[in-house]
BASE-972857 format. One record per atom (N, C-alpha, C, O, CB): residue number from 1; z, x, y. Coordinates in nm, 3 decimals. Glycine has a CB too. Layout:
BEGIN
SITE; num; z; x; y
SITE; NUM; Z; X; Y
...
***
This chain:
BEGIN
SITE; num; z; x; y
SITE; 1; -7.888; 22.876; -7.784
SITE; 1; -7.783; 22.823; -7.966
SITE; 1; -7.794; 22.680; -7.891
SITE; 1; -7.772; 22.666; -7.770
SITE; 1; -7.541; 22.904; -8.017
SITE; 2; -7.821; 22.606; -7.953
SITE; 2; -7.810; 22.458; -7.988
SITE; 2; -7.654; 22.444; -8.004
SITE; 2; -7.574; 22.528; -8.043
SITE; 2; -7.900; 22.413; -8.134
SITE; 3; -7.632; 22.315; -7.963
SITE; 3; -7.481; 22.311; -7.991
SITE; 3; -7.435; 22.236; -8.067
SITE; 3; -7.513; 22.148; -8.102
SITE; 3; -7.411; 22.289; -7.900
SITE; 4; -7.322; 22.233; -8.117
SITE; 4; -7.283; 22.100; -8.206
SITE; 4; -7.139; 22.057; -8.243
SITE; 4; -7.038; 22.127; -8.256
SITE; 4; -7.343; 22.115; -8.340
SITE; 5; -7.154; 21.921; -8.256
SITE; 5; -7.054; 21.845; -8.271
SITE; 5; -6.904; 21.904; -8.356
SITE; 5; -6.958; 21.866; -8.460
SITE; 5; -7.121; 21.734; -8.335
SITE; 6; -6.799; 21.948; -8.393
SITE; 6; -6.684; 21.939; -8.513
SITE; 6; -6.637; 21.836; -8.540
SITE; 6; -6.629; 21.752; -8.450
SITE; 6; -6.573; 22.004; -8.500
SITE; 7; -6.596; 21.809; -8.658
SITE; 7; -6.501; 21.721; -8.727
SITE; 7; -6.377; 21.705; -8.648
SITE; 7; -6.283; 21.638; -8.690
SITE; 7; -6.466; 21.774; -8.864
SITE; 8; -6.376; 21.753; -8.556
SITE; 8; -6.250; 21.705; -8.451
SITE; 8; -6.298; 21.579; -8.339
SITE; 8; -6.237; 21.509; -8.259
SITE; 8; -6.198; 21.856; -8.346
SITE; 9; -6.423; 21.592; -8.376
SITE; 9; -6.487; 21.430; -8.285
SITE; 9; -6.390; 21.319; -8.307
SITE; 9; -6.346; 21.299; -8.420
SITE; 9; -6.656; 21.354; -8.353
SITE; 10; -6.348; 21.232; -8.183
SITE; 10; -6.270; 21.137; -8.110
SITE; 10; -6.339; 21.024; -8.153
SITE; 10; -6.275; 20.923; -8.183
SITE; 10; -6.260; 21.153; -7.955
SITE; 11; -6.487; 21.026; -8.162
SITE; 11; -6.600; 20.903; -8.139
SITE; 11; -6.565; 20.838; -8.009
SITE; 11; -6.596; 20.720; -7.996
SITE; 11; -6.598; 20.778; -8.263
SITE; 12; -6.506; 20.898; -7.915
SITE; 12; -6.459; 20.861; -7.776
SITE; 12; -6.611; 20.818; -7.701
SITE; 12; -6.602; 20.756; -7.595
SITE; 12; -6.369; 21.007; -7.692
SITE; 13; -6.719; 20.842; -7.743
SITE; 13; -6.860; 20.777; -7.702
SITE; 13; -6.899; 20.843; -7.581
SITE; 13; -7.013; 20.824; -7.540
SITE; 13; -6.856; 20.615; -7.674
SITE; 14; -6.813; 20.927; -7.511
SITE; 14; -6.825; 20.999; -7.416
SITE; 14; -6.958; 21.060; -7.381
SITE; 14; -7.020; 21.049; -7.275
SITE; 14; -6.741; 21.078; -7.432
SITE; 15; -6.997; 21.135; -7.506
SITE; 15; -7.128; 21.275; -7.525
SITE; 15; -7.238; 21.201; -7.511
SITE; 15; -7.316; 21.234; -7.422
SITE; 15; -7.148; 21.372; -7.688
SITE; 16; -7.262; 21.104; -7.581
SITE; 16; -7.385; 21.075; -7.661
SITE; 16; -7.465; 21.008; -7.475
SITE; 16; -7.553; 21.081; -7.427
SITE; 16; -7.349; 20.923; -7.841
SITE; 17; -7.432; 20.901; -7.408
SITE; 17; -7.479; 20.856; -7.319
SITE; 17; -7.545; 20.977; -7.224
SITE; 17; -7.666; 20.965; -7.206
SITE; 17; -7.383; 20.774; -7.269
SITE; 18; -7.492; 21.070; -7.173
SITE; 18; -7.457; 21.122; -7.103
SITE; 18; -7.566; 21.349; -7.103
SITE; 18; -7.575; 21.449; -7.032
SITE; 18; -7.284; 21.074; -7.143
SITE; 19; -7.617; 21.289; -7.246
SITE; 19; -7.734; 21.399; -7.311
SITE; 19; -7.826; 21.359; -7.231
SITE; 19; -7.843; 21.237; -7.229
SITE; 19; -7.786; 21.394; -7.479
SITE; 20; -7.907; 21.435; -7.149
SITE; 20; -8.049; 21.437; -7.104
SITE; 20; -8.139; 21.451; -7.155
SITE; 20; -8.245; 21.416; -7.104
SITE; 20; -8.076; 21.496; -7.041
SITE; 21; -8.129; 21.519; -7.297
SITE; 21; -8.242; 21.529; -7.355
SITE; 21; -8.223; 21.425; -7.496
SITE; 21; -8.290; 21.465; -7.592
SITE; 21; -8.272; 21.690; -7.380
SITE; 22; -8.147; 21.304; -7.522
SITE; 22; -8.117; 21.243; -7.606
SITE; 22; -8.090; 21.287; -7.725
SITE; 22; -8.094; 21.209; -7.820
SITE; 22; -8.178; 21.177; -7.606
SITE; 23; -8.062; 21.409; -7.739
SITE; 23; -7.976; 21.513; -7.874
SITE; 23; -7.884; 21.468; -7.923
SITE; 23; -7.827; 21.562; -7.979
SITE; 23; -7.912; 21.644; -7.844
SITE; 24; -7.814; 21.350; -7.944
SITE; 24; -7.646; 21.385; -7.970
SITE; 24; -7.666; 21.184; -8.029
SITE; 24; -7.744; 21.109; -7.971
SITE; 24; -7.498; 21.452; -7.759
SITE; 25; -7.610; 21.154; -8.103
SITE; 25; -7.650; 21.029; -8.183
SITE; 25; -7.531; 21.008; -8.288
SITE; 25; -7.463; 21.103; -8.328
SITE; 25; -7.804; 21.049; -8.263
SITE; 26; -7.515; 20.896; -8.324
SITE; 26; -7.393; 20.882; -8.397
SITE; 26; -7.427; 20.895; -8.537
SITE; 26; -7.535; 20.857; -8.583
SITE; 26; -7.323; 20.753; -8.369
SITE; 27; -7.321; 20.955; -8.613
SITE; 27; -7.367; 21.016; -8.732
SITE; 27; -7.311; 20.920; -8.869
SITE; 27; -7.256; 20.815; -8.834
SITE; 27; -7.307; 21.178; -8.731
SITE; 28; -7.316; 20.934; -8.967
SITE; 28; -7.217; 20.875; -9.042
SITE; 28; -7.099; 20.861; -9.030
SITE; 28; -7.051; 20.749; -9.039
SITE; 28; -7.213; 20.907; -9.123
SITE; 29; -7.014; 20.983; -9.004
SITE; 29; -6.887; 20.964; -8.954
SITE; 29; -6.851; 21.012; -8.780
SITE; 29; -6.790; 20.929; -8.711
SITE; 29; -6.799; 21.046; -9.060
SITE; 30; -6.874; 21.089; -8.744
SITE; 30; -6.901; 21.163; -8.580
SITE; 30; -7.030; 21.157; -8.526
SITE; 30; -7.140; 21.140; -8.578
SITE; 30; -6.876; 21.323; -8.572
SITE; 31; -6.993; 21.173; -8.408
SITE; 31; -7.189; 21.210; -8.302
SITE; 31; -7.180; 21.316; -8.388
SITE; 31; -7.074; 21.357; -8.435
SITE; 31; -7.222; 21.267; -8.072
SITE; 32; -7.320; 21.374; -8.416
SITE; 32; -7.387; 21.442; -8.416
SITE; 32; -7.554; 21.521; -8.266
SITE; 32; -7.626; 21.468; -8.182
SITE; 32; -7.395; 21.380; -8.534
SITE; 33; -7.536; 21.636; -8.309
SITE; 33; -7.654; 21.701; -8.238
SITE; 33; -7.756; 21.689; -8.323
SITE; 33; -7.738; 21.693; -8.445
SITE; 33; -7.638; 21.846; -8.198
SITE; 34; -7.887; 21.671; -8.261
SITE; 34; -8.033; 21.763; -8.311
SITE; 34; -8.044; 21.861; -8.250
SITE; 34; -8.046; 21.853; -8.127
SITE; 34; -8.170; 21.707; -8.295
SITE; 35; -8.055; 21.981; -8.311
SITE; 35; -8.107; 22.147; -8.277
SITE; 35; -8.194; 22.128; -8.221
SITE; 35; -8.218; 22.215; -8.138
SITE; 35; -8.149; 22.252; -8.378
SITE; 36; -8.279; 22.025; -8.225
SITE; 36; -8.434; 22.056; -8.189
SITE; 36; -8.454; 21.941; -8.121
SITE; 36; -8.551; 21.871; -8.147
SITE; 36; -8.548; 22.078; -8.313
SITE; 37; -8.352; 21.903; -8.011
SITE; 37; -8.364; 21.838; -7.898
SITE; 37; -8.315; 21.956; -7.819
SITE; 37; -8.386; 22.024; -7.746
SITE; 37; -8.290; 21.701; -7.886
SITE; 38; -8.169; 21.977; -7.845
SITE; 38; -8.038; 22.013; -7.760
SITE; 38; -8.091; 22.141; -7.684
SITE; 38; -8.167; 22.206; -7.756
SITE; 38; -7.888; 22.049; -7.863
SITE; 39; -8.074; 22.185; -7.582
SITE; 39; -8.113; 22.259; -7.475
SITE; 39; -7.992; 22.298; -7.446
SITE; 39; -8.003; 22.402; -7.381
SITE; 39; -8.188; 22.198; -7.369
SITE; 40; -7.862; 22.265; -7.462
SITE; 40; -7.752; 22.292; -7.368
SITE; 40; -7.760; 22.270; -7.224
SITE; 40; -7.718; 22.335; -7.129
SITE; 40; -7.719; 22.416; -7.379
SITE; 41; -7.824; 22.163; -7.233
SITE; 41; -7.894; 22.117; -7.042
SITE; 41; -7.912; 22.229; -6.958
SITE; 41; -7.846; 22.254; -6.857
SITE; 41; -7.776; 22.016; -6.928
SITE; 42; -8.019; 22.305; -7.012
SITE; 42; -8.110; 22.422; -6.953
SITE; 42; -8.248; 22.339; -6.908
SITE; 42; -8.338; 22.289; -6.976
SITE; 42; -8.147; 22.558; -7.083
SITE; 43; -8.228; 22.343; -6.775
SITE; 43; -8.324; 22.244; -6.698
SITE; 43; -8.295; 22.135; -6.645
SITE; 43; -8.367; 22.078; -6.564
SITE; 43; -8.413; 22.204; -6.760
SITE; 44; -8.154; 22.084; -6.696
SITE; 44; -8.089; 21.994; -6.643
SITE; 44; -7.974; 21.990; -6.552
SITE; 44; -7.985; 21.924; -6.449
SITE; 44; -8.066; 21.943; -6.721
SITE; 45; -7.887; 22.042; -6.572
SITE; 45; -7.769; 22.094; -6.552
SITE; 45; -7.719; 22.233; -6.565
SITE; 45; -7.750; 22.311; -6.654
SITE; 45; -7.708; 22.034; -6.612
SITE; 46; -7.636; 22.255; -6.465
SITE; 46; -7.590; 22.466; -6.479
SITE; 46; -7.510; 22.462; -6.601
SITE; 46; -7.490; 22.566; -6.663
SITE; 46; -7.458; 22.564; -6.321
SITE; 47; -7.450; 22.324; -6.650
SITE; 47; -7.314; 22.347; -6.801
SITE; 47; -7.391; 22.220; -6.853
SITE; 47; -7.462; 22.131; -6.804
SITE; 47; -7.076; 22.318; -6.768
SITE; 48; -7.329; 22.265; -7.007
SITE; 48; -7.382; 22.147; -7.089
SITE; 48; -7.261; 22.067; -7.018
SITE; 48; -7.158; 22.107; -6.963
SITE; 48; -7.390; 22.159; -7.281
SITE; 49; -7.327; 21.906; -7.048
SITE; 49; -7.250; 21.804; -7.033
SITE; 49; -7.212; 21.763; -7.092
SITE; 49; -7.139; 21.682; -7.035
SITE; 49; -7.266; 21.740; -6.997
SITE; 50; -7.203; 21.753; -7.200
SITE; 50; -7.139; 21.738; -7.324
SITE; 50; -6.979; 21.806; -7.303
SITE; 50; -6.876; 21.750; -7.265
SITE; 50; -7.236; 21.816; -7.444
SITE; 51; -7.006; 21.981; -7.354
SITE; 51; -6.921; 21.994; -7.314
SITE; 51; -6.798; 21.961; -7.223
SITE; 51; -6.680; 21.935; -7.251
SITE; 51; -6.955; 22.035; -7.315
SITE; 52; -6.878; 21.972; -7.082
SITE; 52; -6.785; 21.954; -6.989
SITE; 52; -6.695; 21.834; -6.940
SITE; 52; -6.604; 21.833; -6.856
SITE; 52; -6.839; 21.987; -6.907
SITE; 53; -6.756; 21.720; -7.029
SITE; 53; -6.694; 21.565; -7.079
SITE; 53; -6.564; 21.529; -7.192
SITE; 53; -6.462; 21.460; -7.195
SITE; 53; -6.819; 21.494; -7.149
SITE; 54; -6.641; 21.624; -7.282
SITE; 54; -6.524; 21.605; -7.376
SITE; 54; -6.388; 21.648; -7.385
SITE; 54; -6.338; 21.759; -7.365
SITE; 54; -6.556; 21.639; -7.470
SITE; 55; -6.331; 21.528; -7.423
SITE; 55; -6.189; 21.523; -7.452
SITE; 55; -6.115; 21.619; -7.517
SITE; 55; -6.002; 21.651; -7.479
SITE; 55; -6.167; 21.428; -7.514
SITE; 56; -6.159; 21.657; -7.592
SITE; 56; -6.100; 21.697; -7.715
SITE; 56; -6.182; 21.872; -7.770
SITE; 56; -6.153; 21.937; -7.871
SITE; 56; -6.135; 21.547; -7.835
SITE; 57; -6.281; 21.907; -7.668
SITE; 57; -6.311; 22.018; -7.691
SITE; 57; -6.389; 22.051; -7.819
SITE; 57; -6.384; 22.169; -7.855
SITE; 57; -6.208; 22.076; -7.679
SITE; 58; -6.462; 21.962; -7.895
SITE; 58; -6.561; 21.985; -8.023
SITE; 58; -6.660; 22.057; -8.012
SITE; 58; -6.704; 22.103; -8.117
SITE; 58; -6.620; 21.878; -8.074
SITE; 59; -6.722; 22.088; -7.899
SITE; 59; -6.840; 22.125; -7.876
SITE; 59; -6.905; 22.230; -7.857
SITE; 59; -6.976; 22.246; -7.758
SITE; 59; -6.863; 22.084; -7.814
SITE; 60; -6.883; 22.352; -7.988
SITE; 60; -6.920; 22.478; -7.981
SITE; 60; -7.082; 22.524; -8.005
SITE; 60; -7.176; 22.451; -8.038
SITE; 60; -6.834; 22.537; -8.075
SITE; 61; -7.084; 22.656; -7.980
SITE; 61; -7.239; 22.666; -7.996
SITE; 61; -7.259; 22.647; -8.180
SITE; 61; -7.191; 22.663; -8.281
SITE; 61; -7.303; 22.846; -7.926
SITE; 62; -7.379; 22.607; -8.146
SITE; 62; -7.441; 22.611; -8.347
SITE; 62; -7.492; 22.736; -8.406
SITE; 62; -7.609; 22.775; -8.405
SITE; 62; -7.593; 22.506; -8.386
SITE; 63; -7.367; 22.804; -8.471
SITE; 63; -7.444; 22.968; -8.507
SITE; 63; -7.561; 22.976; -8.537
SITE; 63; -7.618; 23.079; -8.500
SITE; 63; -7.398; 23.045; -8.619
SITE; 64; -7.651; 22.864; -8.620
SITE; 64; -7.722; 22.823; -8.726
SITE; 64; -7.856; 22.786; -8.631
SITE; 64; -7.966; 22.749; -8.672
SITE; 64; -7.645; 22.697; -8.821
SITE; 65; -7.817; 22.806; -8.505
SITE; 65; -7.977; 22.775; -8.389
SITE; 65; -7.940; 22.864; -8.287
SITE; 65; -7.899; 22.819; -8.180
SITE; 65; -8.011; 22.589; -8.302
SITE; 66; -7.951; 23.026; -8.313
SITE; 66; -7.956; 23.140; -8.195
SITE; 66; -8.067; 23.115; -8.136
SITE; 66; -8.175; 23.113; -8.194
SITE; 66; -7.955; 23.292; -8.233
SITE; 67; -8.054; 23.098; -8.038
SITE; 67; -8.184; 23.095; -7.869
SITE; 67; -8.162; 23.170; -7.774
SITE; 67; -8.048; 23.212; -7.755
SITE; 67; -8.194; 22.959; -7.769
SITE; 68; -8.244; 23.196; -7.710
SITE; 68; -8.213; 23.290; -7.557
SITE; 68; -8.216; 23.207; -7.492
SITE; 68; -8.252; 23.100; -7.540
SITE; 68; -8.303; 23.402; -7.493
SITE; 69; -8.176; 23.213; -7.339
SITE; 69; -8.215; 23.130; -7.262
SITE; 69; -8.366; 23.092; -7.229
SITE; 69; -8.394; 22.973; -7.234
SITE; 69; -8.156; 23.164; -7.172
SITE; 70; -8.474; 23.190; -7.193
SITE; 70; -8.590; 23.150; -7.190
SITE; 70; -8.641; 23.069; -7.318
SITE; 70; -8.747; 23.007; -7.314
SITE; 70; -8.659; 23.258; -7.163
SITE; 71; -8.561; 23.072; -7.427
SITE; 71; -8.661; 22.943; -7.511
SITE; 71; -8.597; 22.856; -7.514
SITE; 71; -8.654; 22.756; -7.558
SITE; 71; -8.712; 22.950; -7.658
SITE; 72; -8.443; 22.835; -7.472
SITE; 72; -8.404; 22.688; -7.415
SITE; 72; -8.521; 22.640; -7.306
SITE; 72; -8.561; 22.524; -7.312
SITE; 72; -8.242; 22.694; -7.331
SITE; 73; -8.564; 22.713; -7.226
SITE; 73; -8.601; 22.654; -7.119
SITE; 73; -8.745; 22.608; -7.158
SITE; 73; -8.779; 22.495; -7.125
SITE; 73; -8.587; 22.743; -6.999
SITE; 74; -8.838; 22.695; -7.232
SITE; 74; -8.945; 22.671; -7.322
SITE; 74; -8.932; 22.545; -7.399
SITE; 74; -9.034; 22.476; -7.403
SITE; 74; -8.957; 22.779; -7.411
SITE; 75; -8.808; 22.492; -7.473
SITE; 75; -8.760; 22.359; -7.555
SITE; 75; -8.730; 22.289; -7.432
SITE; 75; -8.782; 22.178; -7.441
SITE; 75; -8.619; 22.369; -7.672
SITE; 76; -8.691; 22.297; -7.358
SITE; 76; -8.680; 22.210; -7.223
SITE; 76; -8.788; 22.173; -7.171
SITE; 76; -8.765; 22.083; -7.090
SITE; 76; -8.616; 22.268; -7.118
SITE; 77; -8.914; 22.202; -7.176
SITE; 77; -9.009; 22.195; -7.119
SITE; 77; -9.112; 22.107; -7.176
SITE; 77; -9.171; 22.012; -7.123
SITE; 77; -9.039; 22.304; -7.102
SITE; 78; -9.126; 22.172; -7.328
SITE; 78; -9.151; 22.068; -7.428
SITE; 78; -9.124; 21.980; -7.426
SITE; 78; -9.202; 21.884; -7.429
SITE; 78; -9.128; 22.073; -7.515
SITE; 79; -8.992; 21.974; -7.420
SITE; 79; -8.909; 21.826; -7.431
SITE; 79; -8.965; 21.690; -7.330
SITE; 79; -8.982; 21.571; -7.355
SITE; 79; -8.736; 21.862; -7.378
SITE; 80; -8.981; 21.769; -7.215
SITE; 80; -9.023; 21.713; -7.106
SITE; 80; -9.140; 21.676; -7.048
SITE; 80; -9.156; 21.584; -6.968
SITE; 80; -8.989; 21.761; -7.046
SITE; 81; -9.211; 21.743; -7.085
SITE; 81; -9.356; 21.765; -7.054
SITE; 81; -9.359; 21.828; -6.913
SITE; 81; -9.415; 21.756; -6.830
SITE; 81; -9.444; 21.624; -7.059
SITE; 82; -9.311; 21.942; -6.868
SITE; 82; -9.282; 22.017; -6.761
SITE; 82; -9.337; 22.151; -6.795
SITE; 82; -9.290; 22.230; -6.877
SITE; 82; -9.138; 22.016; -6.728
SITE; 83; -9.458; 22.169; -6.709
SITE; 83; -9.514; 22.318; -6.720
SITE; 83; -9.454; 22.412; -6.599
SITE; 83; -9.486; 22.531; -6.591
SITE; 83; -9.689; 22.316; -6.708
***
């Protein structure tokens, strides 16, 4: 699954620079995650970095983008051009 940022976001700016896929960006009111770029850090790290660093724990799984670990790895490979 891709992750998402909820309305509890305090715009602390911690998550955005840590995203290895550049999936996090400043939205109109809070940070947002592009689900087409989010791999939950699969291929990069053991745990999603944004979740690990978020001080208010406002980054749950996005139920609209259900993906298996294999699908996340395939997305990572596509984004990074790794075969």
